[in-house]
NUPA-529916 format. One record per atom (N, C-alpha, C): residue number from 0; x, y, z. Coordinates in steps of 0.02 Angstrom, whole numbers, plus 50000, padded with zeros to 5 digits. Layout:
residues N
 pos  east north    up
 NUM     X     Y     Z
...
END
This chain:
residues 92
 pos  east north    up
   0 50040 49941 50000
   0 50000 50000 50000
   0 50043 50063 50000
   1 50100 50055 49970
   1 50146 50111 49966
   1 50119 50166 49920
   2 50069 50152 49880
   2 50041 50201 49835
   2 49990 50246 49869
   3 49967 50228 49929
   3 49917 50268 49964
   3 49949 50331 49993
   4 49912 50385 49990
   4 49935 50448 50019
   4 49899 50462 50085
   5 49840 50432 50095
   5 49802 50442 50157
   5 49763 50377 50170
   6 49739 50368 50232
   6 49700 50308 50247
   6 49639 50303 50201
   7 49624 50243 50179
   7 49570 50230 50132
   7 49529 50171 50156
   8 49463 50177 50157
   8 49420 50122 50176
   8 49393 50089 50112
   9 49400 50024 50108
   9 49371 49985 50053
   9 49311 49949 50083
  10 49250 49965 50060
  10 49190 49935 50089
  10 49188 49858 50082
  11 49159 49825 50132
  11 49154 49752 50130
  11 49119 49729 50067
  12 49067 49763 50046
  12 49030 49743 49986
  12 49075 49745 49924
  13 49117 49795 49919
  13 49164 49800 49862
  13 49214 49742 49864
  14 49239 49727 49923
  14 49285 49671 49930
  14 49251 49605 49913
  15 49188 49598 49933
  15 49152 49536 49918
  15 49141 49528 49842
  16 49125 49582 49809
  16 49116 49579 49736
  16 49180 49558 49702
  17 49237 49583 49727
  17 49302 49569 49697
  17 49326 49498 49713
  18 49318 49477 49777
  18 49350 49415 49799
  18 49303 49361 49825
  19 49240 49377 49838
  19 49198 49330 49875
  19 49138 49303 49839
  20 49144 49285 49777
  20 49086 49261 49739
  20 49059 49195 49765
  21 49097 49159 49807
  21 49075 49094 49833
  21 49030 49100 49894
  22 49020 49160 49919
  22 48983 49169 49982
  22 48913 49195 49968
  23 48864 49166 50003
  23 48795 49190 49996
  23 48779 49246 50045
  24 48820 49251 50099
  24 48808 49303 50149
  24 48872 49344 50159
  25 48863 49410 50162
  25 48919 49455 50171
  25 48957 49440 50236
  26 48921 49423 50289
  26 48955 49410 50353
  26 49000 49349 50349
  27 48982 49299 50308
  27 49026 49241 50299
  27 49089 49261 50262
  28 49081 49302 50210
  28 49139 49326 50173
  28 49185 49366 50219
  29 49155 49410 50258
  29 49193 49453 50303
  29 49234 49412 50353
  30 49204 49362 50383
  30 49240 49320 50431
  30 49299 49285 50398
  31 49289 49260 50338
  31 49343 49225 50303
  31 49397 49275 50281
  32 49377 49334 50260
  32 49425 49384 50237
  32 49471 49405 50295
  33 49444 49412 50354
  33 49484 49431 50412
  33 49534 49375 50428
  34 49513 49312 50424
  34 49558 49256 50435
  34 49614 49257 50383
  35 49598 49268 50321
  35 49649 49271 50268
  35 49695 49331 50277
  36 49668 49386 50301
  36 49708 49446 50311
  36 49762 49433 50364
  37 49746 49393 50415
  37 49795 49376 50466
  37 49855 49339 50434
  38 49843 49298 50384
  38 49897 49263 50349
  38 49938 49312 50308
  39 49906 49360 50277
  39 49941 49411 50239
  39 49988 49451 50284
  40 49964 49468 50343
  40 50004 49507 50391
  40 50067 49468 50412
  41 50063 49402 50415
  41 50122 49362 50432
  41 50178 49370 50381
  42 50161 49376 50318
  42 50213 49382 50265
  42 50226 49454 50245
  43 50184 49500 50267
  43 50192 49571 50252
  43 50181 49610 50317
  44 50227 49602 50365
  44 50216 49632 50431
  44 50215 49709 50431
  45 50241 49740 50379
  45 50241 49814 50377
  45 50173 49842 50355
  46 50127 49798 50334
  46 50062 49822 50311
  46 50025 49854 50370
  47 49991 49908 50355
  47 49951 49942 50405
  47 49879 49940 50381
  48 49838 49901 50416
  48 49769 49891 50398
  48 49728 49880 50461
  49 49666 49903 50461
  49 49622 49890 50518
  49 49552 49873 50492
  50 49517 49836 50532
  50 49449 49815 50514
  50 49400 49865 50545
  51 49351 49886 50505
  51 49298 49929 50530
  51 49231 49896 50516
  52 49178 49925 50541
  52 49111 49899 50526
  52 49095 49904 50452
  53 49122 49955 50419
  53 49104 49966 50349
  53 49152 49934 50300
  54 49212 49915 50322
  54 49260 49885 50275
  54 49329 49879 50305
  55 49379 49875 50262
  55 49449 49873 50284
  55 49478 49942 50272
  56 49511 49969 50324
  56 49544 50033 50318
  56 49618 50019 50304
  57 49642 50042 50247
  57 49711 50034 50226
  57 49748 50099 50239
  58 49807 50093 50267
  58 49849 50151 50282
  58 49911 50149 50237
  59 49941 50206 50223
  59 50004 50205 50186
  59 50054 50160 50223
  60 50086 50115 50187
  60 50133 50067 50216
  60 50194 50060 50171
  61 50248 50035 50200
  61 50308 50021 50161
  61 50293 49964 50113
  62 50325 49962 50055
  62 50315 49906 50008
  62 50336 49840 50040
  63 50307 49786 50017
  63 50322 49720 50045
  63 50385 49689 50015
  64 50411 49717 49962
  64 50474 49694 49932
  64 50521 49753 49927
  65 50585 49738 49923
  65 50635 49790 49917
  65 50635 49820 49847
  66 50668 49876 49840
  66 50673 49910 49776
  66 50725 49875 49733
  67 50711 49868 49670
  67 50759 49838 49623
  67 50789 49893 49580
  68 50853 49889 49569
  68 50888 49938 49528
  68 50929 49901 49475
  69 50918 49917 49412
  69 50956 49885 49359
  69 51004 49937 49330
  70 51068 49918 49327
  70 51119 49962 49300
  70 51155 49927 49244
  71 51178 49965 49196
  71 51218 49938 49142
  71 51288 49968 49146
  72 51337 49928 49169
  72 51405 49954 49174
  72 51436 49966 49105
  73 51495 49993 49103
  73 51528 50010 49040
  73 51540 49949 48996
  74 51551 49890 49026
  74 51565 49831 48985
  74 51502 49802 48954
  75 51444 49833 48965
  75 51384 49814 48930
  75 51341 49760 48963
  76 51364 49730 49017
  76 51323 49679 49051
  76 51280 49713 49105
  77 51218 49690 49111
  77 51173 49717 49162
  77 51186 49684 49228
  78 51178 49723 49280
  78 51180 49696 49348
  78 51116 49716 49383
  79 51096 49678 49431
  79 51035 49690 49468
  79 51051 49698 49541
  80 51031 49752 49570
  80 51040 49763 49642
  80 50971 49762 49675
  81 50964 49723 49726
  81 50901 49720 49763
  81 50911 49753 49831
  82 50860 49789 49852
  82 50861 49821 49917
  82 50814 49782 49962
  83 50840 49753 50014
  83 50799 49716 50061
  83 50811 49746 50130
  84 50757 49768 50162
  84 50761 49799 50228
  84 50814 49854 50231
  85 50817 49894 50179
  85 50863 49950 50177
  85 50935 49933 50161
  86 50949 49870 50147
  86 51018 49849 50129
  86 51019 49825 50059
  87 51074 49838 50025
  87 51082 49816 49955
  87 51110 49746 49955
  88 51079 49702 49915
  88 51108 49636 49903
  88 51117 49628 49828
  89 51169 49596 49807
  89 51184 49588 49736
  89 51149 49527 49709
  90 51122 49532 49650
  90 51092 49476 49615
  90 51121 49471 49545
  91 51104 49419 49510
  91 51130 49411 49441
  91 51083 49441 49392
END
């Protein structure tokens, strides 16, 4: 959610239309969505999100992956630098 500039609420109904076509009741979708969101938070701990009565409130957050930088040195071969947790690691 690095693209967000301010907190944004996504209504439960909009989320259900996008992701929950298998549910006949909104409350069933909502319960399952919250369970799935807990799994997302485990792999994206920097995410800032909260549950409201009307939907999910998303806050501006750091990206879940590091920044990639591609450079072409003078000898013509490309190199890839990955940024993970603020540190540069070299890749091929």
